[in-house]
N, C-alpha and C positions, 0 to 999 in steps of 0.2 A: 503494499500501499504506499502510495505516496503521499503526502499530505503537504509538503512544501518543497519550493525547487530554488536553490538557491546558485547563481552564477556569477564567475567572473567576468571580466569586461576584457582584458587586453588580449588579443590571440583566442577569445572564446566566442563573444558575442560581437565584437568591433576588431578590424584588421590592426594589427600591431602597428601599419604604416598611420592611422588615425592619429595616432598618439604621436607616437617617437618623430614622423616626420611635422604634423602639425601643431600639437597642444605645445608640447614641451620647447620648442622652437621659438613658439610665440610667448611663451610664459618667459625663456630664458632672456627673451630680447628688451624685456619689462622690468625685471626683476630688480637692477639697480637702482633705475627709476622710482619705483614705489616705495622702496627704501628711502630712498635720500628725498624724497618728497612727504615722507610722512603720512605715507596711505595704510600703513601693517605694522602700527605699531607694537598690539599684542604678538605679532610675528617678532619683531625687535628683541623686544623684552624676553620672548622665550629663548631665543638664541642668546642672549647675555647670559639667561642664567645658565644654561648648558655651556658659556665656554668659562663661567666662573664669574662674570658680572665686571670685570674689569675693559674688555674690549672696547674698542672703539667703533664707528659706523663703519669705518674702511673693512675693518675684520670681520663685520658683520656682512656685509656686502660679499666680500672674499669666501666667506664660508656656506653660504646659501647658494652661491654659485659653483662652487665644489661639490657641494652636496648635488647639485643640479646634474652636474658634468658625470657623477659617477652612478647617478640614477637611486642615491641613497633614499630610504622609505623614511625619513626623518620627520614628525610629525610638523613642525615648523614651515618646512620646505612644503609640505603639501597643501596646509592652509594657505601658504601663499600662491600659491599655483592656482586653487580655488576661487580666490578672490581676483586674481589678474582674468581668468578664463570667465570669470562672472562678466567682466567689463564687456570681453571678447562673443560672448554669446549673447548678450543682451543688445550690442551694437550691430549682430549679424554678420562678425568678422568671421565667427565661428559657429562650426554645426556639427553635432554628433552625428558619427558614421558606424551604421550597425550593418551586419550583413542581413540578406535579405531574409533568412530562413528564420529571423527572431521573431518578427511581427507575428506571424501565423502561431508560431510555438507559444506567444504569450496568449492570443485567440484562446489556444486549446487547453492551456493549462489552467485560465481563467472558467470555461466554460464545464469543466472536468472540477471547479472547485479548490483546484490547488493553488495556493498561493506561492507570490513569487517574490524574491529577494536578491538585491545585488551585495556583495562582499569584492572590495578590489582595495587596494593601498591607494588608489587616490579617495581625496577628501568627500565627504558625502555631499556638501555644496557643488563638487565638481561633477560629481555622479548625476543629482538631479538635473543640473544644466545639460549635461551631455544627453540623458533621455527626453528631456523637455524639449529639442530642439533637434531632433535626427534626420536623417535623410528621409526615414519612413512617417514624420510628424511628429507628435507629441505623444509618447510611450508611455509615460510618468503614471496614468491610469488602471496599468495592468500592473504596476509592481507594489507592493504591501510595505516596502521599506529599503532602505539602505544601510551597510556599515562599511567602517573604513576601518584602519589599523589604531584608531583611536576608540571607535566604539566596540569594534569586535576583538581588536588585537591583532598580531603578527598571524601572517597567515601560513606559516609553516610550522604553529605551534596547534596542536590537539586541544590544548585547553580554548583557544579560540573561538573553536568550534564548538565543544559543549556551551561555551557562554553565551553564543548566537542561538543554538538551539533552547536554552532555555528562555531566552530574550524573546521568541518569537512562538514560544509556548508548542512546542513539536517534538515528538519522541526522537532521538537520534536515527533511528532506524526505518524512519519515515520521511528523511529530509535525500533530497538528489541531489546532489553537488556535482556543476560543470566546471570545469576548468584545463587549460593547456599546461598546465604546472606540474609536475610528477609530486613536488615534495607538499603541494598544497593538497593535492588529492591523497597522498599517504597520511598527512596529519589529520583528514577530516575521515579518512577510515579509520585510523585511531579511536577515533571518539565514536566512532558507531554510525558515522554516516555512511551513505549509499554513494561512490564516488565515482563520475565518468569522465574520462580524457576528451575533450575534443579537438580532433587532428584537422585543423584548416590548412588551405594550400600553403607550403613551406614550412611548415611546424616539422619539427626534426626530435620531437620528443621521443623519449621511450618510457612509455608508458606501464611496463612490468606487466603486471597481473590485473590493474586495472580495465575495464572493457572501454572501448574506444567507440565512438561515432564521428561522423564526418561533417555531419547535418545537425541540426536542432529537430528536423521531423523525423529524425530516426527516435520517434518518442516511445514506440512498444517495445525496442530493445531495450531501451533504459530503465523502463519502468519495469520492466523485469528482472532488475538486476537486485540480486538478494542483500 
């Protein structure tokens, strides 16, 4: 029985290129200006806390840019990304891109009474913006909620999946998780979830014993995962 579906974003429901070739460069080009113009004071405060509190603004900027270039999952950086992307989405400069099999899958799950959630390292704000303005329109009506590394925890840790199961009020064995990352699937499985790998074009992940689909339309296969 499937009571809830939890979806990763990058490489699972959206092409990696949509994030790494569009969103990330957009944010990087604006990080320094946002910090120097005082448009993200809470982010600066958190970075200073992590650096020990003595660093100047130049050090904060260098730290954020370094984290960005290393694709680090630090919360202050993810928060800043979300703020910058919010401006881009609201101005129409940015659009969320999802694979064409996602909308019908969301419709199918909704009709069957299966709730759908998003779990990504990107901030909840960024996730909501992404799905509210996609190449297939606003998909937020099909989503019950969002989790990031702040609200859900680190994606490679089983405790994060236990926390999410408690939060959404669904037994672990009734949660179906889709991701293109083996470590995430392993963590979800350890927490008792049913985990399915998603192999999109160009994906070279070795999924091990996890069942794998190439398209979310393969719902019958995934639903039978024990």
